[in-house]
N, C-alpha and C positions, 0 to 999 in steps of 0.2 A: 300935249297928248290929250286925246279926248277921253271921255268916261268909257266909251266902248272899247278903246284900245287898252285902257287900264284894266278893265274887266277881263278882256281876252288874255292879257298878260298874266293876271293873277290866276285865272283858270288854267292856263297852260303850265305855269310854274307849279301849281298845286298838283296837277296831273303827273307831271314829271317826278315830283317828290314822292307822291303816293305810289306811283307805279314802281319807282325804284325800291321803295320799302316792300312792296308786294313781291318783287323779284328777290331782294336780299333777305327779307325776313327781319325779325327782331320785335322787340316790345314797343310799348308806347313812347319810351325815351327816344328810341331810334326813329320812330315815325315823326316825332316832333322835330328831331334833328334834321331828318331828310326834308321835311317840309320847309323849315326855315332856310336851310342851305339851298334848296331848289329855288326859293323866292329870291334870295340874295344873289345867287349865281346868275339867274335869269336877268335881274336888273343890271348887274355888273356887266354881263355879256352885251346887253342892249346898249348900255352907255359906252362901252369900249368900241363897239361897232360903229356907233354914231361918231365918236371922237376920231376914229381912223378913217371915216368916210366910206365905210363898206356899205354898199347899197344892193346887196344880193338877197333875194327872197324877202323883200319887204312886204308886210301886210299892213297897209295904210302907213301909219307913222311908226309901227313896230318893226324893229330890225330882227325878224324872226330867227334867221340863221345864226347870228352871233349870240343872241339871247339863249337859244337852245344849246349851243356849244358851251356857253358860259355855265349854264345850269348843269350840263352833263359833267363838265370838268369839276365843278364844285361838289357834285354828288359823289363822284368817284374819289375825290380827295377826302371828303368827309368819311366815306366808308373805310378808306385806308387808315385815316387817323383813328377812327372808332375801333377798328380791329387791332390796331397796335397798342390799345389800352391807354392812349393819350387822352381820349375823351370819355371812355367808358366808366 
C-alpha cells in the first residue's frame, strides 16, 4: 500500500468514527471509542475483502467497499456494547 492509500484510509476511517459520534452523541470517551473502532473495523474490513478476493469498488489498492462495511459493523457493535454497559 502506498502512503497516499494509507492516508486516504486513515482519513476515511476517522471521518466514519467522528461522524458516527456526531450522530450518536456522547462524551470524549465515546469519541475515542468510536475513532478507535472505526480505524480497526476499516482495517479489518479491508483485510477481509482482500483475503476473500472481493474487488468491488476499489480505490487504488484500497478495498473501499469492504473497509466501509467493516467500519460500519464495528461501529454499530461498539455502540451496542457501550449502551449495554459492558464498555461504559
